N, C-alpha and C positions, 0 to 999 in steps of 0.2 A: 699188058705183058711187059712193057718197058719198065714199069715201076718195080715189078718183081725182079727183073733182071738187074736193075740198079741196086737192089738190096742184097745181091749175092756177095759172098766173101771175096777177098783179094786172092790172086792166084797163088797157089802153093809153090809155084816155080820160083818164087822170090827166095825161098830158103835154099834151093839148089844153086841159084846164081850167087847168093851170098857166100855159100861154101866154096864155090868154084873160084870166086875172085878174092878169097881170103878176107871176107868181111865177117861180121858177127852173125853167124848162122843160127846160134841159139836165140838171139834177140829176134831175128827174122822169123823163126818158127813160132816164137811166143806171140808175135804180132799177127801172124797168119791165123793162129788159133783164136786170138782175141777177135779178129774180124769174122771168123766162122761163127763164134758164139753170138756176137752182136747181130750177125745177119739172120740167125735163127729167130731171135727176138724181133727184129725188124720185119721179117717176112710174116710172122704171126700177127703182128700189129697191123700191117698193111692189109692182110686178108680180112681181119675183123673190121677195119675201117671201110674197105671197099664193098663188103657184103651187107 
């Protein structure tokens, strides 16, 4: 269970914080999306390896 939890994407709240504190919210949202896509691939790979 811990392995699958570690493969989850980063929190989407990072984009909200970036916008709130006048940082680059667009970059933050792109990075959150990239971690989401990579987490899908990682979770699929882990499921195949562990089964």
